[in-house]
Phi, psi and omega in degrees: 000133181288165179297321178297315179297320179296316179295315181296318180296321177296319178293319179299316179298314181301312183285338172292319177292320176298319179299316180297314178296322180293320177299315180296315180298317181300308185285322178292323177298318177297318180295319177298315181298324182280331189262322188246113186299319181287342182256014183299315180297312179295323179296317179292325177294313178299318179296317180295317178296317179298317180294317179296315178297323179297314181299313180296316183293324178295315179299312181293319180300312178294323178297317179292321177296320178294318179297318179296320179293316179295325180281351181077016181285311176192168179234121184289347187242316196260344182279165188297321179296318181297318180295318178293320179297316178298318179297315183290331181285350177296334176295321175294324177297318179295318178296319177295323178294320178296316178297318177296322178294320178298319177293320180295329179293336179279350183267148170260161172113205190289170180281350183298311179292324180292337177270317186284331179294315175297324179292319177295319176299320179294315180296315180293319178299319178299311183295318180294316178297320178302314180294317180299315180294323179292323177294320178299321183284313187254355181077180179292147179180000000 
């Protein structure tokens, strides 16, 4: 693997992890703000920080993936390893959805939090599993 590919892969992994954390912070902050009256301010702050980080990380993540594809280093979507990696990371998505659903069962109130927490868990679980599997395959970089 070339140095450029190693650098790009490292950035993609970093921003995938930031994206996963941001999704969780955003949705858990929203749930806190809706459920706990005394934590509404902290919940909105956590949610706002999570949403801002998510927006930035998505932009950078897609930019790094596009740069890697244009440079011929790797393709995040179309090569055989990426497709297998996406398929295998679905197990992490299922685990994250179960964890989000378990958290949602502890909440009172509307169905909005009960729906978004499992979805956020699935997205974060997928991204974290994707990074772990990619590190196993290509090593640190």
